[in-house]
Rosetta silent file (secondary structure, phi, psi, omega in degrees, C-alpha in Angstrom):
SEQUENCE: MSFRTEEKISVSKYESIELLNIAKNNNFQIQYPKRKIHSVYFDNINYQSYNDSIEGSLPRKKIRIRHYPSQMKKIFSFEKKISSIEGRYKVSKKIEIDKKNSLIQLGFVDNLYGYLNPVCEVTYNREYFNLENLRLSYDSEIKYKDSMNNYIIDTQEVIEIKSPLKINDDKIRSIFPYPRNRFSKYCRAIELLNLNV
SCORE:     score description
SCORE:     0.000 S_00000001
   1 L     0.000  126.694  177.571    7.322   84.291  -52.456 S_00000001
   2 L  -128.633  127.015  179.318    4.251   85.978  -50.963 S_00000001
   3 L   -80.325  150.647 -178.493    3.530   89.689  -51.252 S_00000001
   4 E  -150.221  164.063  172.429    2.147   91.532  -48.243 S_00000001
   5 E  -100.569  147.430  177.218    1.279   94.959  -46.976 S_00000001
   6 E  -132.694  120.740  175.923    3.157   96.509  -44.087 S_00000001
   7 E  -116.055  133.555 -177.738    1.812   99.487  -42.157 S_00000001
   8 E  -118.624  140.064  177.368    3.902  101.127  -39.467 S_00000001
   9 E  -124.342  110.670  178.502    2.808  103.379  -36.635 S_00000001
  10 E   -82.202  128.106 -171.416    5.615  105.235  -34.873 S_00000001
  11 E  -138.343  159.920  168.986    4.683  105.823  -31.245 S_00000001
  12 L   -83.540  172.466  178.359    5.898  107.022  -27.880 S_00000001
  13 H   -58.757  -43.699 -179.812    5.932  104.633  -24.916 S_00000001
  14 H   -62.514  -44.808 -179.366    2.586  106.046  -23.704 S_00000001
  15 H   -65.495  -33.494  179.911    0.981  105.706  -27.139 S_00000001
  16 H   -64.036  -37.109  178.132    2.217  102.129  -27.479 S_00000001
  17 H   -63.180  -42.165  178.466    0.335  101.140  -24.315 S_00000001
  18 H   -63.263  -43.863 -179.297   -2.844  102.626  -25.767 S_00000001
  19 H   -67.174  -38.851  178.130   -2.395  100.826  -29.089 S_00000001
  20 H   -66.665  -34.428  175.326   -1.680   97.476  -27.418 S_00000001
  21 H   -65.301  -39.255  176.032   -4.848   97.886  -25.366 S_00000001
  22 H   -60.824  -44.220  179.886   -6.788   98.468  -28.606 S_00000001
  23 H   -60.387  -45.519 -179.288   -5.277   95.272  -30.027 S_00000001
  24 H   -65.961  -38.620  178.759   -6.261   93.247  -26.958 S_00000001
  25 H   -68.321  -18.081  176.725   -9.774   94.705  -26.946 S_00000001
  26 L  -102.168   20.459  173.241  -10.101   93.563  -30.585 S_00000001
  27 L    69.562   22.907  168.643   -9.122   89.985  -29.661 S_00000001
  28 L   -65.853  135.931 -178.758   -5.537   90.030  -30.908 S_00000001
  29 E  -110.482  149.968  175.302   -3.787   87.085  -29.264 S_00000001
  30 E   -64.469  126.581 -176.871   -0.146   86.691  -28.255 S_00000001
  31 E   -93.746  -44.285  179.096    1.485   84.691  -31.042 S_00000001
  32 E  -138.115  159.523  173.850    5.017   84.164  -29.669 S_00000001
  33 E   -64.599  153.023  175.352    6.833   85.056  -26.443 S_00000001
  34 E   -59.041  139.000  178.498    8.600   88.410  -26.344 S_00000001
  35 E  -149.770  159.423  178.219   12.186   88.152  -27.602 S_00000001
  36 E   -88.794  142.132  178.779   15.232   90.242  -28.434 S_00000001
  37 E  -122.792  136.145  177.939   16.250   90.629  -32.077 S_00000001
  38 E  -125.478  129.254  179.183   19.714   91.578  -33.329 S_00000001
  39 E  -130.438  141.869  170.955   20.417   92.572  -36.942 S_00000001
  40 E  -110.149  122.929 -178.131   23.552   93.594  -38.832 S_00000001
  41 E  -101.187  145.075 -178.051   22.753   95.740  -41.888 S_00000001
  42 E  -116.042  148.283  174.591   24.871   95.942  -45.037 S_00000001
  43 E  -156.432  170.150  176.996   25.310   98.709  -47.601 S_00000001
  44 L   -91.048 -179.020 -173.917   27.822   99.900  -50.180 S_00000001
  45 L   -64.127  -23.259 -179.454   30.238  102.785  -49.815 S_00000001
  46 L   -95.521    4.833 -177.157   27.651  105.243  -51.192 S_00000001
  47 L    53.413   46.698 -176.014   24.863  104.064  -48.845 S_00000001
  48 H   -67.912  -37.023  177.533   22.751  103.259  -51.881 S_00000001
  49 H   -61.851  -43.977  176.657   20.369  100.982  -49.974 S_00000001
  50 H   -60.716  -49.997 -177.611   19.745  103.792  -47.489 S_00000001
  51 H   -64.190  -38.839  177.051   19.284  106.407  -50.221 S_00000001
  52 H   -61.501  -39.021  179.628   16.951  104.157  -52.227 S_00000001
  53 H   -66.367  -44.014  179.843   14.818  103.688  -49.125 S_00000001
  54 H   -63.443  -40.584 -177.026   14.656  107.432  -48.416 S_00000001
  55 H   -83.423  -13.106 -177.694   13.786  108.222  -52.037 S_00000001
  56 L    74.071   25.581 -178.385   11.330  105.338  -52.401 S_00000001
  57 L   -66.307  149.505  175.387   13.175  103.990  -55.448 S_00000001
  58 L  -128.933  137.355   -5.693   12.082  100.684  -56.995 S_00000001
  59 L   -76.951  161.422  175.073   13.437   98.099  -56.921 S_00000001
  60 E  -148.134  163.972 -178.857   15.272   98.430  -53.618 S_00000001
  61 E  -141.254  154.786  160.612   16.531   96.153  -50.861 S_00000001
  62 E  -121.477  130.481 -173.884   17.562   96.106  -47.271 S_00000001
  63 E  -120.788  131.436 -174.265   20.066   93.346  -46.562 S_00000001
  64 E  -151.946  162.963  165.971   20.843   92.053  -43.096 S_00000001
  65 E  -112.056  127.901 -175.640   21.895   89.142  -40.931 S_00000001
  66 E  -122.078  144.260  169.570   19.435   88.525  -38.114 S_00000001
  67 E  -152.766  171.462 -177.308   19.465   86.326  -35.029 S_00000001
  68 L  -114.938  103.230 -171.619   17.797   85.989  -31.633 S_00000001
  69 L   -57.137  -26.931 -176.357   20.421   86.338  -28.865 S_00000001
  70 L   -80.467  -10.689  179.780   18.381   84.473  -26.230 S_00000001
  71 L   -68.887  137.083  178.527   18.201   81.267  -28.283 S_00000001
  72 L   -62.676  -47.114  177.718   20.379   78.480  -26.941 S_00000001
  73 L   -92.413  123.091 -177.733   21.316   77.376  -30.454 S_00000001
  74 L   -76.925  109.025  178.060   22.678   80.255  -32.486 S_00000001
  75 L  -115.866  126.795 -177.756   20.741   80.325  -35.745 S_00000001
  76 E  -112.362  143.570  177.299   21.446   83.152  -38.194 S_00000001
  77 E  -119.297  128.149  173.156   19.288   84.299  -41.099 S_00000001
  78 E   -93.962  114.832 -168.822   20.636   86.106  -44.139 S_00000001
  79 E  -122.993  144.026  171.864   17.691   88.251  -45.216 S_00000001
  80 E  -125.896  117.302  173.496   16.778   90.526  -48.099 S_00000001
  81 E   -93.850  115.661 -170.750   13.705   92.725  -47.736 S_00000001
  82 E  -113.321  130.035  171.654   12.768   93.593  -51.293 S_00000001
  83 E  -111.631  120.924 -178.768   10.437   96.320  -52.528 S_00000001
  84 L  -127.791  176.934  177.100    9.522   95.937  -56.193 S_00000001
  85 L   -60.461  -35.131 -177.977    6.872   97.240  -58.561 S_00000001
  86 L   -73.733  -26.382 -178.825    4.854   94.075  -57.843 S_00000001
  87 L   150.518 -165.616 -178.706    4.980   94.521  -54.067 S_00000001
  88 E  -111.101  142.301  175.498    7.038   93.775  -50.966 S_00000001
  89 E  -157.756  167.901 -178.719    8.436   90.453  -49.889 S_00000001
  90 E  -125.512  136.982  173.867   11.286   88.946  -47.892 S_00000001
  91 E  -112.291  126.838 -175.044   13.819   86.297  -48.882 S_00000001
  92 E  -132.214  138.177  179.869   15.465   84.533  -45.946 S_00000001
  93 E  -136.519  129.136  176.912   18.156   81.853  -45.805 S_00000001
  94 E   -71.000  136.295  177.954   19.548   80.098  -42.720 S_00000001
  95 E  -132.340  154.323  177.479   23.336   80.307  -42.462 S_00000001
  96 L   -81.376  166.069 -176.269   25.924   78.822  -40.105 S_00000001
  97 H   -63.131  -33.795  178.589   28.063   80.939  -37.798 S_00000001
  98 H   -64.420  -40.815  178.080   31.136   80.523  -40.040 S_00000001
  99 H   -66.428  -41.582  177.312   29.222   81.923  -42.996 S_00000001
 100 H   -58.663  -47.142 -179.593   27.897   84.779  -40.860 S_00000001
 101 H   -63.174  -38.725  179.050   31.419   85.655  -39.724 S_00000001
 102 H   -64.643  -43.651  179.493   32.716   85.521  -43.300 S_00000001
 103 H   -62.753  -39.944 -178.962   30.013   87.883  -44.585 S_00000001
 104 H   -71.562  -39.832 -176.597   30.716   90.366  -41.795 S_00000001
 105 H   -78.296  -37.690 -172.694   34.509   90.213  -42.132 S_00000001
 106 H  -106.997  -16.982 -174.057   34.830   90.080  -45.922 S_00000001
 107 L    74.744 -170.776 -179.727   31.576   91.557  -47.221 S_00000001
 108 E  -164.453  171.089 -178.728   29.970   90.254  -50.409 S_00000001
 109 E  -106.145  128.135  176.823   28.700   91.334  -53.828 S_00000001
 110 E  -106.278  145.129 -176.050   24.991   92.022  -54.400 S_00000001
 111 L   -69.912  -17.444  178.028   23.514   92.109  -57.919 S_00000001
 112 L  -100.133  -41.563 -171.379   21.845   95.491  -57.301 S_00000001
 113 L  -106.512   -5.596 -179.474   24.242   97.329  -54.981 S_00000001
 114 E    79.661 -143.167 -174.752   27.625   95.799  -55.745 S_00000001
 115 E   -75.767  125.147 -177.231   30.155   95.278  -52.948 S_00000001
 116 E  -118.587  144.649  173.446   28.562   95.482  -49.487 S_00000001
 117 E  -128.883  159.278  174.883   30.000   95.702  -45.983 S_00000001
 118 E   -67.077  138.045 -178.655   28.309   95.808  -42.580 S_00000001
 119 E  -119.445  -25.408 -179.916   27.513   99.402  -41.578 S_00000001
 120 E  -163.273  165.582  176.037   25.469   99.180  -38.361 S_00000001
 121 E  -120.820  147.183  177.799   23.728   96.937  -35.845 S_00000001
 122 E  -131.127  130.106  178.527   20.167   97.202  -34.567 S_00000001
 123 E  -129.547  139.341  179.222   18.863   95.529  -31.408 S_00000001
 124 E  -162.117  166.396  174.810   15.330   95.661  -30.001 S_00000001
 125 E   -97.962  138.856 -179.786   12.635   93.748  -28.151 S_00000001
 126 E  -127.906  135.544  171.528    9.684   92.416  -30.150 S_00000001
 127 E  -115.478  145.026 -171.868    6.249   91.227  -29.061 S_00000001
 128 E  -121.351  135.932  177.519    3.977   89.341  -31.468 S_00000001
 129 E  -138.117  155.898  174.422    0.185   89.297  -31.791 S_00000001
 130 E  -147.785  156.733  175.298   -2.239   88.012  -34.395 S_00000001
 131 E  -145.911  105.437 -176.490   -5.902   88.100  -35.364 S_00000001
 132 L    54.187 -116.964 -178.215   -6.879   85.783  -38.209 S_00000001
 133 L   -92.069    2.974  179.207   -4.707   86.959  -41.147 S_00000001
 134 E   -93.766  132.392  174.660   -3.472   90.110  -39.406 S_00000001
 135 E  -116.496  133.504 -179.957   -0.075   90.079  -37.697 S_00000001
 136 E  -123.974  132.679  173.973    0.941   92.818  -35.290 S_00000001
 137 E  -125.410  146.809 -179.763    4.400   93.328  -33.842 S_00000001
 138 E  -123.322  117.600 -178.058    5.500   95.812  -31.206 S_00000001
 139 E  -109.018  126.784 -177.428    9.175   96.849  -31.148 S_00000001
 140 E  -135.057  167.895  179.974   10.611   98.628  -28.126 S_00000001
 141 E    51.209   52.908 -177.340   14.002   99.550  -26.634 S_00000001
 142 E   -81.536  124.190 -176.653   15.460  100.032  -30.116 S_00000001
 143 E  -124.363  135.017  179.794   19.230  100.508  -30.012 S_00000001
 144 E  -115.240  139.050 -179.216   21.544  101.408  -32.912 S_00000001
 145 E  -138.515  139.081  178.104   25.308  100.811  -32.925 S_00000001
 146 L   -97.951 -176.232 -175.466   28.022  101.635  -35.466 S_00000001
 147 L   -70.281  -15.289  178.074   31.310   99.854  -36.196 S_00000001
 148 L   -95.924   10.253 -179.350   33.100  101.975  -33.591 S_00000001
 149 L    67.675   17.051  168.162   30.648  100.806  -30.892 S_00000001
 150 L   -73.289  139.546 -179.427   28.994  104.216  -30.658 S_00000001
 151 E  -142.002  161.532  177.592   25.352  103.662  -29.896 S_00000001
 152 E  -146.473  143.731  178.390   22.081  105.490  -29.388 S_00000001
 153 E  -101.895  128.980 -177.385   18.700  104.396  -28.029 S_00000001
 154 L   -71.698  139.752  175.681   15.676  105.503  -30.034 S_00000001
 155 L   -82.029  -15.160 -179.779   13.011  107.526  -28.229 S_00000001
 156 L   -97.564  151.190  171.234   10.403  106.133  -30.618 S_00000001
 157 E  -118.640  170.567 -176.181    8.847  102.692  -30.665 S_00000001
 158 E  -141.331  136.997  171.455    7.009  101.109  -33.575 S_00000001
 159 E  -110.493  128.009 -177.821    3.926   99.008  -34.109 S_00000001
 160 E  -119.395  132.957  179.772    3.831   97.175  -37.422 S_00000001
 161 E  -114.801  121.008 -179.424    0.752   95.584  -38.955 S_00000001
 162 E  -115.763  139.780 -179.688    1.324   92.976  -41.656 S_00000001
 163 E  -153.062  155.874  172.947   -1.377   91.421  -43.795 S_00000001
 164 E   -63.199  157.229 -178.410   -1.845   89.620  -47.128 S_00000001
 165 L   -60.030  -25.944 -175.412   -2.662   91.902  -50.050 S_00000001
 166 L   -76.303  -12.366 -179.851   -6.232   90.571  -50.142 S_00000001
 167 L   -71.067  136.442  179.018   -7.128   92.019  -46.730 S_00000001
 168 L   -69.640  123.346 -178.959   -9.339   95.112  -46.909 S_00000001
 169 H   -62.042  -30.536 -179.958   -7.330   98.133  -45.770 S_00000001
 170 H   -62.553  -34.706  179.241  -10.485   99.714  -44.287 S_00000001
 171 H   -62.822  -44.084 -179.634  -10.726   96.868  -41.776 S_00000001
 172 H   -65.524  -43.863 -177.325   -7.213   97.529  -40.480 S_00000001
 173 H   -70.771  -25.261  176.668   -7.743  101.288  -40.274 S_00000001
 174 H   -70.449  -31.069  177.867  -11.037  100.861  -38.440 S_00000001
 175 H   -79.439  -42.648 -177.163   -9.190   98.979  -35.686 S_00000001
 176 L  -122.041   82.905 -177.454   -6.140  101.267  -35.621 S_00000001
 177 L   -82.391   52.381 -179.776   -7.218  104.781  -36.702 S_00000001
 178 L  -111.464  151.268  178.155   -3.730  106.221  -36.252 S_00000001
 179 L   -65.198  136.838  175.778   -1.616  107.956  -38.898 S_00000001
 180 L   -87.043  152.720  176.113    0.806  105.646  -40.686 S_00000001
 181 L  -150.580  166.962  176.524    4.379  106.672  -41.313 S_00000001
 182 L   -82.395  131.655  177.629    7.607  105.312  -42.660 S_00000001
 183 L  -143.142   97.303  177.258    9.800  103.820  -39.971 S_00000001
 184 L  -105.406  118.852  178.668   12.908  102.005  -41.130 S_00000001
 185 H   -61.927  -36.802  178.265   15.201  100.925  -38.308 S_00000001
 186 H   -62.996  -47.763  179.558   18.066  100.810  -40.770 S_00000001
 187 H   -64.313  -39.351  177.127   17.434  104.374  -41.966 S_00000001
 188 H   -61.003  -40.567  179.230   16.972  105.570  -38.382 S_00000001
 189 H   -61.925  -47.378 -179.403   20.333  104.019  -37.485 S_00000001
 190 H   -59.197  -42.977 -175.927   22.111  105.749  -40.362 S_00000001
 191 H   -75.387  -45.648 -176.136   20.583  109.114  -39.475 S_00000001
 192 H   -71.892  -26.852  177.102   20.826  109.007  -35.684 S_00000001
 193 L   -91.939    0.880  179.884   24.430  107.748  -35.806 S_00000001
 194 L    55.300   42.371 -178.279   25.298  110.344  -38.497 S_00000001
 195 L   -83.276  -16.840 -176.210   26.793  107.661  -40.751 S_00000001
 196 L   -97.601   12.938 -178.704   25.695  109.269  -44.015 S_00000001
 197 L   -87.843    0.000    0.000   27.509  112.593  -43.558 S_00000001
């Protein structure tokens, strides 16, 4: 388990071009090829994971199954993004397609939230860059879909900067002097699809 900081900058398409140019001018290098990411998010009947995220409660989790649709071999990850008093970290476990299908069809019990079912899907394109210990990702064409196949495309894009806790925050802000904000794709999905009403 390794704790890290995550800073998010919500941007328009025009602003994202400007920020990516800043990254390139500061010698950020492409880390991986651009790829599509698909996630299924889980919550309980009261949307407690969503509400905990909105309220900033600790501890809290976001639980999802993630995969990369363009991969020839379908590999699924069962992931828990955990925010605790000590910091933020992610626990990820590879699962087979049968296990993925079982979790989606039957749900499962979580020790914090109880019985969980899938509530929405999120799909987007991600580009990856890095500079020493700094990792930057750029997410675009973010699409949210509910269980009835209603969907909406987000007008916002997001740049996320991840770093170990030991990195000086001033260094990151000197490169990217933009206001940080909270941007949870899961929370955006719940709100834009009106699932919490």
